DSSP file (Angstrom, degrees, kcal/mol; ACC not computed):
  #  RESIDUE AA STRUCTURE BP1 BP2  ACC     N-H-->O    O-->H-N    N-H-->O    O-->H-N    TCO  KAPPA ALPHA  PHI   PSI    X-CA   Y-CA   Z-CA
    1    1 A M     >        0   0    0      0, 0.0     4,-2.3     0, 0.0     5,-0.2   0.000 360.0 360.0 360.0 -38.6    3.5   41.0   31.5
    2    2 A E  H  >  +     0   0    0      1,-0.2     4,-2.5     2,-0.2     5,-0.2   0.881 360.0  53.5 -62.6 -37.4    2.2   39.6   34.8
    3    3 A R  H  > S+     0   0    0      2,-0.2     4,-2.3     1,-0.2    -1,-0.2   0.917 108.9  48.3 -64.1 -43.4   -1.3   39.6   33.3
    4    4 A L  H  > S+     0   0    0      1,-0.2     4,-2.2     2,-0.2    -2,-0.2   0.909 111.4  50.5 -63.5 -42.3   -0.1   37.6   30.3
    5    5 A W  H  X S+     0   0    0     -4,-2.3     4,-2.3     2,-0.2    -2,-0.2   0.904 109.7  50.4 -62.5 -42.1    1.7   35.1   32.6
    6    6 A A  H  X S+     0   0    0     -4,-2.5     4,-2.0     1,-0.2    -2,-0.2   0.901 109.8  50.6 -64.0 -41.2   -1.4   34.7   34.7
    7    7 A L  H  X S+     0   0    0     -4,-2.3     4,-2.4     1,-0.2    -1,-0.2   0.900 110.2  50.2 -62.5 -40.7   -3.5   34.0   31.6
    8    8 A F  H  X S+     0   0    0     -4,-2.2     4,-2.0     1,-0.2    -2,-0.2   0.912 109.5  50.4 -63.3 -43.5   -1.0   31.4   30.5
    9    9 A V  H  < S+     0   0    0     -4,-2.3    -1,-0.2     1,-0.2    -2,-0.2   0.862 113.9  45.2 -65.0 -36.4   -1.0   29.7   33.8
   10   10 A V  H  X S+     0   0    0     -4,-2.0     4,-0.7     1,-0.2    -1,-0.2   0.879 115.4  46.3 -73.8 -38.4   -4.8   29.5   33.8
   11   11 A A  H  X S+     0   0    0     -4,-2.4     4,-2.1    -5,-0.2     5,-0.2   0.781  97.5  72.4 -77.6 -27.7   -5.1   28.4   30.2
   12   12 A L  H  X S+     0   0    0     -4,-2.0     4,-2.1     1,-0.2    -1,-0.2   0.917  96.7  46.6 -59.9 -48.8   -2.4   25.7   30.4
   13   13 A P  H  > S+     0   0    0      0, 0.0     4,-1.7     0, 0.0    -1,-0.2   0.869 111.6  53.2 -62.5 -33.3   -4.4   23.1   32.5
   14   14 A L  H  X S+     0   0    0     -4,-0.7     4,-1.4     1,-0.2    -2,-0.2   0.895 108.4  49.5 -66.9 -38.4   -7.4   23.6   30.3
   15   15 A A  H  X S+     0   0    0     -4,-2.1     4,-1.9     1,-0.2    -1,-0.2   0.887 107.3  55.5 -66.4 -38.6   -5.3   22.9   27.2
   16   16 A D  H  X S+     0   0    0     -4,-2.1     4,-2.5     1,-0.2    -1,-0.2   0.884 102.8  55.6 -62.5 -38.4   -3.9   19.7   28.8
   17   17 A C  H  X S+     0   0    0     -4,-1.7     4,-2.3     1,-0.2    -1,-0.2   0.908 107.5  49.1 -61.2 -42.4   -7.4   18.4   29.4
   18   18 A G  H  X S+     0   0    0     -4,-1.4     4,-2.3     2,-0.2    -1,-0.2   0.888 110.6  50.1 -64.7 -39.3   -8.2   18.7   25.8
   19   19 A V  H  X S+     0   0    0     -4,-1.9     4,-2.3     2,-0.2    -2,-0.2   0.920 111.5  48.1 -66.3 -42.9   -5.1   16.9   24.8
   20   20 A A  H  X S+     0   0    0     -4,-2.5     4,-2.4     1,-0.2    -2,-0.2   0.903 111.7  50.0 -64.4 -40.4   -5.7   14.1   27.2
   21   21 A E  H  X S+     0   0    0     -4,-2.3     4,-2.4     2,-0.2    -1,-0.2   0.903 110.2  50.1 -65.3 -41.0   -9.3   13.7   25.9
   22   22 A T  H  X S+     0   0    0     -4,-2.3     4,-2.3     1,-0.2    -1,-0.2   0.912 111.2  49.3 -63.2 -42.3   -8.2   13.6   22.3
   23   23 A G  H  X S+     0   0    0     -4,-2.3     4,-2.2     1,-0.2    -2,-0.2   0.900 111.0  49.3 -64.0 -40.7   -5.6   11.0   23.2
   24   24 A A  H  X S+     0   0    0     -4,-2.4     4,-2.4     2,-0.2    -2,-0.2   0.899 110.7  50.5 -65.6 -40.0   -8.2    8.9   25.0
   25   25 A S  H  X S+     0   0    0     -4,-2.4     4,-2.3     2,-0.2    -2,-0.2   0.911 110.6  48.8 -64.2 -42.0  -10.6    9.2   22.1
   26   26 A A  H  X S+     0   0    0     -4,-2.3     4,-2.2     1,-0.2    -1,-0.2   0.894 110.7  51.3 -65.1 -38.8   -7.9    8.1   19.6
   27   27 A G  H  X S+     0   0    0     -4,-2.2     4,-2.2     2,-0.2    -2,-0.2   0.905 110.3  48.5 -64.5 -41.1   -7.0    5.1   21.9
   28   28 A N  H  X S+     0   0    0     -4,-2.4     4,-2.4     2,-0.2    -2,-0.2   0.897 110.9  50.7 -65.3 -40.1  -10.7    4.0   22.0
   29   29 A A  H  X S+     0   0    0     -4,-2.3     4,-2.3     1,-0.2    -2,-0.2   0.902 110.6  49.1 -64.7 -40.2  -11.1    4.3   18.3
   30   30 A A  H  X S+     0   0    0     -4,-2.2     4,-2.2     2,-0.2    -1,-0.2   0.900 110.8  50.1 -66.1 -40.1   -7.9    2.2   17.7
   31   31 A E  H  X S+     0   0    0     -4,-2.2     4,-2.2     2,-0.2    -2,-0.2   0.908 110.7  49.8 -64.2 -41.6   -9.2   -0.4   20.2
   32   32 A S  H  X S+     0   0    0     -4,-2.4     4,-2.3     1,-0.2    -2,-0.2   0.912 110.5  49.9 -63.3 -42.8  -12.6   -0.6   18.4
   33   33 A A  H  X S+     0   0    0     -4,-2.3     4,-2.3     1,-0.2    -1,-0.2   0.887 109.7  51.5 -63.7 -38.3  -10.9   -1.0   15.0
   34   34 A A  H  X S+     0   0    0     -4,-2.2     4,-2.0     2,-0.2    -1,-0.2   0.894 109.3  50.1 -66.0 -39.5   -8.7   -3.8   16.4
   35   35 A Q  H  X S+     0   0    0     -4,-2.2     4,-1.7     2,-0.2    -2,-0.2   0.905 110.7  49.4 -65.4 -40.5  -11.8   -5.6   17.8
   36   36 A Q  H  X S+     0   0    0     -4,-2.3     4,-0.9     1,-0.2    -2,-0.2   0.902 110.1  51.2 -64.5 -40.3  -13.5   -5.3   14.4
   37   37 A A  H  < S+     0   0    0     -4,-2.3     3,-0.4     1,-0.2    -1,-0.2   0.869 108.4  52.0 -65.0 -35.7  -10.4   -6.6   12.6
   38   38 A A  H  < S+     0   0    0     -4,-2.0     4,-0.3     1,-0.2    -1,-0.2   0.843 112.3  45.6 -69.1 -32.2  -10.3   -9.6   15.0
   39   39 A R  H  X S+     0   0    0     -4,-1.7     4,-2.2     1,-0.2    -1,-0.2   0.582  89.4  91.2 -84.7 -10.2  -14.0  -10.3   14.3
   40   40 A A  H  X S+     0   0    0     -4,-0.9     4,-2.7    -3,-0.4     5,-0.2   0.889  82.2  51.4 -57.9 -46.3  -13.6  -10.0   10.5
   41   41 A P  H  > S+     0   0    0      0, 0.0     4,-2.3     0, 0.0    -1,-0.2   0.908 111.6  48.1 -60.1 -39.8  -12.8  -13.6    9.7
   42   42 A A  H  > S+     0   0    0     -4,-0.3     4,-2.2    -3,-0.2    -2,-0.2   0.899 111.9  50.0 -65.7 -39.2  -15.8  -14.8   11.6
   43   43 A T  H  X S+     0   0    0     -4,-2.2     4,-2.4     2,-0.2    -1,-0.2   0.908 109.6  51.2 -65.1 -41.6  -18.0  -12.3    9.8
   44   44 A Q  H  X S+     0   0    0     -4,-2.7     4,-2.6     1,-0.2    -2,-0.2   0.924 110.2  49.0 -61.3 -44.2  -16.6  -13.4    6.4
   45   45 A D  H  X S+     0   0    0     -4,-2.3     4,-2.3     1,-0.2    -1,-0.2   0.912 110.8  50.6 -61.5 -42.0  -17.4  -17.0    7.2
   46   46 A Q  H  X S+     0   0    0     -4,-2.2     4,-2.1     2,-0.2    -1,-0.2   0.910 111.3  47.5 -63.1 -42.6  -20.9  -16.1    8.3
   47   47 A V  H  X S+     0   0    0     -4,-2.4     4,-2.5     2,-0.2    -1,-0.2   0.904 110.6  52.2 -66.2 -40.9  -21.5  -14.1    5.0
   48   48 A R  H  X S+     0   0    0     -4,-2.6     4,-2.6     1,-0.2    -2,-0.2   0.907 109.6  49.6 -61.6 -41.0  -20.1  -17.0    2.9
   49   49 A Q  H  X S+     0   0    0     -4,-2.3     4,-2.4     2,-0.2    -1,-0.2   0.899 110.7  49.6 -64.2 -40.2  -22.5  -19.4    4.7
   50   50 A Q  H  X S+     0   0    0     -4,-2.1     4,-2.2     2,-0.2    -2,-0.2   0.895 111.7  48.3 -66.1 -39.2  -25.4  -17.1    4.0
   51   51 A I  H  X S+     0   0    0     -4,-2.5     4,-2.5     2,-0.2    -2,-0.2   0.916 111.7  50.2 -66.2 -42.4  -24.5  -16.8    0.4
   52   52 A G  H  X S+     0   0    0     -4,-2.6     4,-2.4     2,-0.2    -2,-0.2   0.906 111.0  48.7 -61.8 -41.6  -24.1  -20.5    0.1
   53   53 A A  H  X S+     0   0    0     -4,-2.4     4,-2.3     2,-0.2    -1,-0.2   0.902 111.9  48.7 -65.6 -40.9  -27.6  -21.1    1.7
   54   54 A A  H  X S+     0   0    0     -4,-2.2     4,-2.2     2,-0.2    -2,-0.2   0.890 111.3  50.2 -66.3 -38.2  -29.2  -18.5   -0.6
   55   55 A D  H  X S+     0   0    0     -4,-2.5     4,-2.2     2,-0.2    -2,-0.2   0.912 111.1  48.6 -65.7 -42.4  -27.5  -20.2   -3.7
   56   56 A S  H  X S+     0   0    0     -4,-2.4     4,-2.4     1,-0.2    -2,-0.2   0.907 111.2  50.2 -63.3 -41.5  -28.8  -23.6   -2.6
   57   57 A Q  H  X S+     0   0    0     -4,-2.3     4,-2.2     1,-0.2    -1,-0.2   0.906 110.4  49.5 -64.0 -41.3  -32.2  -22.3   -2.1
   58   58 A A  H  X S+     0   0    0     -4,-2.2     4,-2.2     2,-0.2    -1,-0.2   0.893 110.5  51.0 -65.2 -38.9  -32.2  -20.7   -5.5
   59   59 A T  H  X S+     0   0    0     -4,-2.2     4,-2.4     2,-0.2    -2,-0.2   0.918 110.2  49.2 -64.1 -43.8  -31.0  -23.9   -7.1
   60   60 A E  H  X S+     0   0    0     -4,-2.4     4,-2.4     1,-0.2    -2,-0.2   0.895 110.5  50.7 -62.2 -40.1  -33.8  -25.9   -5.4
   61   61 A Q  H  X S+     0   0    0     -4,-2.2     4,-2.3     2,-0.2    -1,-0.2   0.893 110.2  49.8 -66.1 -38.9  -36.4  -23.3   -6.6
   62   62 A R  H  X S+     0   0    0     -4,-2.2     4,-2.4     2,-0.2    -2,-0.2   0.917 111.6  48.6 -64.9 -42.3  -35.1  -23.6  -10.2
   63   63 A R  H  X S+     0   0    0     -4,-2.4     4,-2.3     1,-0.2    -2,-0.2   0.904 111.8  48.9 -64.6 -40.2  -35.3  -27.4  -10.0
   64   64 A A  H  X S+     0   0    0     -4,-2.4     4,-2.1     2,-0.2    -1,-0.2   0.899 111.7  49.3 -66.3 -39.3  -38.8  -27.3   -8.6
   65   65 A A  H  X S+     0   0    0     -4,-2.3     4,-1.6     2,-0.2    -2,-0.2   0.890 112.0  48.6 -67.0 -38.5  -39.9  -24.8  -11.3
   66   66 A E  H  X S+     0   0    0     -4,-2.4     4,-1.1     2,-0.2    -2,-0.2   0.891 110.9  50.5 -67.0 -39.9  -38.4  -27.1  -14.0
   67   67 A A  H  < S+     0   0    0     -4,-2.3     3,-0.3     1,-0.2    -2,-0.2   0.884 111.0  48.7 -66.2 -38.3  -40.1  -30.2  -12.6
   68   68 A D  H  < S+     0   0    0     -4,-2.1    -1,-0.2     1,-0.2    -2,-0.2   0.835 107.3  56.4 -69.8 -31.8  -43.4  -28.4  -12.5
   69   69 A A  H  <        0   0    0     -4,-1.6    -1,-0.2     1,-0.2    -2,-0.2   0.769 360.0 360.0 -71.3 -25.7  -42.9  -27.2  -16.1
   70   70 A Q     <        0   0    0     -4,-1.1    -1,-0.2    -3,-0.3    -2,-0.2   0.465 360.0 360.0 -86.8 360.0  -42.5  -30.8  -17.4
C-alpha cells in the first residue's frame, strides 16, 4: 500500500503540469480566435474592395474590347 501511495504522490504533480498546459493552450486558442473575430470586419471590407476593383477592371476591359470591335 505504501508503494502505491508513493507512486500516487510522484504522479500527481506530473498530472497537474499536463492539466495546466492544456488550459494554457485552450486559453491561447480562444484569444487567437477572438483576435481573428475582431479583424473580420476589416478583412471583409478589404475583400469587398478587391472584388469591386476587379469588377471595375473587367468592365473597362469589356468596354475597350467593344470599342476596338466597332
